[in-house]
DRENDO-1510 file (C-alpha; in Angstrom, 1 decimal, always signed):
<recs>
REC; n; res; u; v; w
REC; 1; MET; +20.6; -16.8; -8.4 .
REC; 2; GLY; +16.5; -16.7; -8.2 .
REC; 3; HIS; +14.7; -13.5; -6.6 .
REC; 4; ALA; +14.2; -15.5; -3.2 .
REC; 5; GLY; +17.3; -16.6; -3.4 .
REC; 6; ALA; +18.2; -12.8; -3.6 .
REC; 7; ALA; +16.3; -11.7; -1.3 .
REC; 8; ALA; +17.6; -14.4; +1.4 .
REC; 9; ALA; +21.7; -13.6; +0.1 .
REC; 10; ALA; +20.4; -9.5; +0.9 .
REC; 11; VAL; +18.8; -10.4; +4.4 .
REC; 12; ARG; +21.7; -11.8; +5.4 .
REC; 13; TYR; +23.7; -9.6; +4.1 .
REC; 14; LEU; +22.2; -7.2; +6.5 .
REC; 15; GLY; +22.1; -8.8; +9.4 .
REC; 16; PRO; +19.9; -8.1; +12.3 .
REC; 17; GLY; +21.7; -5.1; +12.7 .
REC; 18; PRO; +22.2; -1.6; +11.4 .
REC; 19; VAL; +24.3; -1.9; +8.3 .
REC; 20; GLU; +27.3; +0.9; +8.9 .
REC; 21; PRO; +28.5; +1.9; +5.6 .
REC; 22; LEU; +31.4; +0.2; +3.8 .
REC; 23; PRO; +34.6; +1.8; +4.0 .
REC; 24; ARG; +35.1; +4.7; +1.3 .
REC; 25; PRO; +37.0; +2.7; -1.3 .
REC; 26; GLU; +39.8; +3.8; -2.7 .
REC; 27; LEU; +40.3; +5.6; -6.3 .
REC; 28; ARG; +43.0; +4.4; -8.1 .
REC; 29; CYS; +43.9; +7.2; -10.3 .
REC; 30; VAL; +42.9; +10.1; -7.8 .
REC; 31; ARG; +45.8; +10.0; -4.4 .
REC; 32; GLU; +43.6; +11.5; -1.5 .
REC; 33; ASP; +46.2; +14.1; -1.0 .
REC; 34; ASP; +45.7; +15.2; -5.0 .
REC; 35; ARG; +42.0; +17.0; -4.4 .
REC; 36; ALA; +40.1; +18.2; -1.7 .
REC; 37; LEU; +37.0; +15.7; -1.8 .
REC; 38; VAL; +33.0; +16.3; -2.2 .
REC; 39; ASP; +31.1; +18.1; +0.0 .
REC; 40; PRO; +28.4; +16.4; +1.1 .
REC; 41; ALA; +26.1; +18.7; +1.2 .
REC; 42; GLU; +27.2; +20.3; -2.2 .
REC; 43; PHE; +27.1; +16.9; -3.6 .
REC; 44; ARG; +23.2; +17.4; -2.5 .
REC; 45; ARG; +22.1; +20.8; -3.4 .
REC; 46; VAL; +23.9; +19.9; -7.0 .
REC; 47; LEU; +22.4; +16.8; -7.8 .
REC; 48; GLY; +19.0; +18.8; -6.4 .
REC; 49; SER; +19.2; +20.0; -10.3 .
REC; 50; PHE; +18.7; +16.7; -11.2 .
REC; 51; ALA; +14.7; +16.4; -11.0 .
REC; 52; SER; +13.1; +12.8; -11.0 .
REC; 53; GLY; +9.7; +11.2; -10.5 .
REC; 54; VAL; +8.2; +9.7; -7.1 .
REC; 55; THR; +8.0; +6.7; -5.7 .
REC; 56; VAL; +6.9; +4.4; -3.6 .
REC; 57; ILE; +7.9; +0.6; -3.1 .
REC; 58; THR; +6.0; -1.4; -1.6 .
REC; 59; ALA; +5.7; -5.3; -0.4 .
REC; 60; PRO; +3.7; -7.2; +1.9 .
REC; 61; ALA; +3.7; -8.3; +5.1 .
REC; 62; ALA; +5.7; -11.2; +6.5 .
REC; 63; ASP; +4.6; -13.8; +8.4 .
REC; 64; ASP; +5.1; -12.9; +11.6 .
REC; 65; GLU; +4.7; -8.8; +10.4 .
REC; 66; PRO; +1.7; -7.4; +11.5 .
REC; 67; GLY; +0.8; -5.3; +8.0 .
REC; 68; PRO; +2.9; -4.8; +4.8 .
REC; 69; ALA; +5.6; -2.4; +4.5 .
REC; 70; GLY; +6.4; +0.8; +2.1 .
REC; 71; PHE; +9.1; +3.8; +2.3 .
REC; 72; ALA; +9.0; +6.5; -0.3 .
REC; 73; CYS; +11.3; +6.5; -2.9 .
REC; 74; GLN; +13.2; +9.4; -5.7 .
REC; 75; SER; +16.1; +7.1; -7.1 .
REC; 76; PHE; +14.3; +5.3; -8.9 .
REC; 77; ALA; +14.6; +3.7; -12.8 .
REC; 78; SER; +14.4; +1.8; -15.6 .
REC; 79; LEU; +17.3; -1.1; -15.9 .
REC; 80; SER; +16.6; -3.2; -19.3 .
REC; 81; LEU; +14.6; -4.3; -20.9 .
REC; 82; GLU; +15.0; -7.8; -22.4 .
REC; 83; PRO; +15.2; -8.5; -19.6 .
REC; 84; PRO; +12.3; -6.1; -17.8 .
REC; 85; LEU; +14.7; -5.3; -15.2 .
REC; 86; VAL; +13.8; -2.4; -12.5 .
REC; 87; CYS; +16.6; -0.3; -9.8 .
REC; 88; PHE; +15.7; +1.5; -6.5 .
REC; 89; MET; +18.5; +3.3; -4.1 .
REC; 90; VAL; +17.2; +3.1; -0.7 .
REC; 91; GLY; +20.0; +3.1; +2.3 .
REC; 92; ARG; +21.8; +0.7; +4.3 .
REC; 93; THR; +20.1; +1.8; +7.3 .
REC; 94; SER; +16.4; +1.4; +5.9 .
REC; 95; THR; +13.9; -0.5; +8.3 .
REC; 96; THR; +11.7; -0.8; +6.0 .
REC; 97; TRP; +14.7; -2.5; +3.2 .
REC; 98; PRO; +15.3; -6.0; +5.7 .
REC; 99; ARG; +10.9; -6.1; +5.7 .
REC; 100; ILE; +11.2; -5.9; +1.6 .
REC; 101; ALA; +13.8; -7.7; +1.5 .
REC; 102; ARG; +12.6; -11.0; +3.2 .
REC; 103; ALA; +9.3; -10.7; +1.4 .
REC; 104; GLY; +11.7; -10.9; -1.7 .
REC; 105; VAL; +9.4; -8.6; -3.6 .
REC; 106; PHE; +7.9; -5.5; -4.5 .
REC; 107; CYS; +6.0; -2.6; -6.1 .
REC; 108; VAL; +6.4; +0.3; -7.4 .
REC; 109; ASN; +3.6; +2.9; -7.3 .
REC; 110; VAL; +4.9; +5.9; -9.7 .
REC; 111; LEU; +3.4; +8.7; -7.7 .
REC; 112; SER; +0.7; +11.4; -9.2 .
REC; 113; ALA; +0.8; +15.4; -8.7 .
REC; 114; GLY; -1.8; +15.3; -6.0 .
REC; 115; GLN; +0.1; +13.1; -4.2 .
REC; 116; GLY; +2.2; +15.3; -2.1 .
REC; 117; GLU; +1.0; +14.2; +1.2 .
REC; 118; LEU; +0.6; +10.6; +0.3 .
REC; 119; CYS; +4.6; +10.5; -0.4 .
REC; 120; ARG; +5.6; +12.2; +3.1 .
REC; 121; ALA; +2.9; +9.9; +4.5 .
REC; 122; PHE; +5.7; +7.1; +4.1 .
REC; 123; ALA; +8.5; +9.3; +4.3 .
REC; 124; VAL; +8.9; +9.2; +8.0 .
REC; 125; SER; +10.1; +6.6; +10.3 .
REC; 126; GLY; +8.6; +4.5; +12.2 .
REC; 127; ALA; +4.6; +5.4; +11.2 .
REC; 128; ASP; +1.9; +3.0; +10.1 .
REC; 129; LYS; +2.9; +4.6; +6.7 .
REC; 130; PHE; -1.0; +2.4; +5.4 .
REC; 131; ALA; -2.9; +3.7; +8.2 .
REC; 132; GLY; -5.6; +5.0; +6.2 .
REC; 133; VAL; -4.7; +4.5; +3.0 .
REC; 134; ALA; -7.0; +3.0; +0.3 .
REC; 135; TYR; -5.0; +0.0; -2.3 .
REC; 136; ASP; -5.6; -3.0; -3.2 .
REC; 137; PRO; -2.8; -6.2; -4.0 .
REC; 138; ALA; -0.6; -6.0; -7.1 .
REC; 139; PRO; -1.5; -9.4; -9.4 .
REC; 140; VAL; +1.9; -11.5; -8.9 .
REC; 141; SER; +3.7; -10.2; -5.7 .
REC; 142; GLY; +0.4; -9.3; -3.3 .
REC; 143; ALA; +2.5; -6.2; -2.3 .
REC; 144; PRO; +0.2; -2.9; -1.6 .
REC; 145; ARG; -0.9; -0.9; -5.4 .
REC; 146; LEU; -1.7; +2.3; -4.0 .
REC; 147; ALA; -5.2; +3.7; -4.8 .
REC; 148; GLY; -5.3; +7.0; -7.3 .
REC; 149; ALA; -0.9; +6.1; -9.3 .
REC; 150; ALA; -0.2; +6.6; -11.7 .
REC; 151; ALA; +1.3; +3.4; -12.6 .
REC; 152; TRP; +2.7; +0.7; -11.3 .
REC; 153; ILE; +4.9; -2.3; -11.7 .
REC; 154; ASP; +5.0; -5.4; -10.1 .
REC; 155; CYS; +8.5; -7.4; -9.4 .
REC; 156; ALA; +10.2; -9.8; -6.7 .
REC; 157; VAL; +14.1; -9.0; -6.0 .
REC; 158; HIS; +16.5; -9.8; -8.9 .
REC; 159; ALA; +20.1; -8.7; -7.0 .
REC; 160; VAL; +21.1; -6.3; -4.6 .
REC; 161; HIS; +23.9; -4.7; -5.0 .
REC; 162; THR; +26.5; -2.2; -2.3 .
REC; 163; GLY; +26.5; +1.3; -3.6 .
REC; 164; GLY; +28.5; +3.7; -0.8 .
REC; 165; ASP; +26.2; +3.7; +2.1 .
REC; 166; HIS; +23.0; +2.6; -0.9 .
REC; 167; LEU; +22.2; -0.5; -1.4 .
REC; 168; ILE; +21.0; -0.9; -5.1 .
REC; 169; VAL; +17.6; -3.0; -6.0 .
REC; 170; VAL; +17.0; -4.6; -9.1 .
REC; 171; GLY; +13.8; -5.8; -9.7 .
REC; 172; ARG; +12.9; -8.2; -12.5 .
REC; 173; VAL; +9.1; -7.1; -13.4 .
REC; 174; ASN; +6.2; -9.5; -13.6 .
REC; 175; ALA; +3.6; -6.8; -14.7 .
REC; 176; LEU; +2.7; -3.5; -14.9 .
REC; 177; GLY; -0.5; -0.5; -15.1 .
REC; 178; THR; -1.0; +3.1; -15.2 .
REC; 179; GLU; -4.1; +3.9; -14.1 .
REC; 180; GLU; -6.2; +7.6; -15.2 .
REC; 181; ALA; -4.7; +10.4; -13.8 .
REC; 182; ASP; -3.2; +13.8; -13.3 .
REC; 183; GLU; +0.3; +14.7; -14.3 .
REC; 184; PRO; +3.2; +12.5; -12.2 .
REC; 185; LEU; +4.7; +13.7; -9.2 .
REC; 186; LEU; +8.0; +15.8; -10.0 .
REC; 187; PHE; +10.9; +16.5; -7.3 .
REC; 188; HIS; +13.3; +19.4; -7.5 .
REC; 189; ARG; +15.5; +21.1; -5.6 .
REC; 190; GLY; +13.9; +20.2; -2.2 .
REC; 191; ARG; +10.8; +20.9; -2.8 .
REC; 192; PHE; +7.4; +18.6; -5.3 .
REC; 193; ALA; +6.7; +20.3; -8.9 .
REC; 194; ARG; +4.4; +19.2; -11.5 .
REC; 195; LEU; +5.2; +19.6; -14.7 .
REC; 196; GLY; +3.8; +22.4; -17.1 .
REC; 197; PRO; +3.5; +26.9; -16.8 .
</recs>
């Protein structure tokens, strides 16, 4: 299935309204009464110890939409070298994801250390996230490539998988590059951080 087919399947899967989380999968080797489930607050606290980079995922506007789409995302990773694949995770109730799925393409903007406020702007739901933001079109997809980002990765939707209350979006890399920028923006224990002393 090509990127258009994967995107179309994702849109069909999402349907017109909010998506309800899938039921908790049955664990074959552990019965429910064998141990307590992990507390969500503790899960978030412990996993917050893992420092990650910060990205903004963008997509061009579809024909019937007023402007491009984008959201802040720290759940991003490289996936495969041959073929070149990356992935990001997005909440199944995201209002931005259906717009990216309809576009069938996206650009991963790896934020630089001075772009914390830009990240916060793209983390807000329902606002005009691109107001006052400088960008140009990525060379293959036309998705917004944000000015000042440390790197950019231009992708087509390759596959979409379910992962609990999130979707795992796999992108085939069509173009990429780095810009002259300072250190990357990091996220650690609920706040932005920098490399170095």
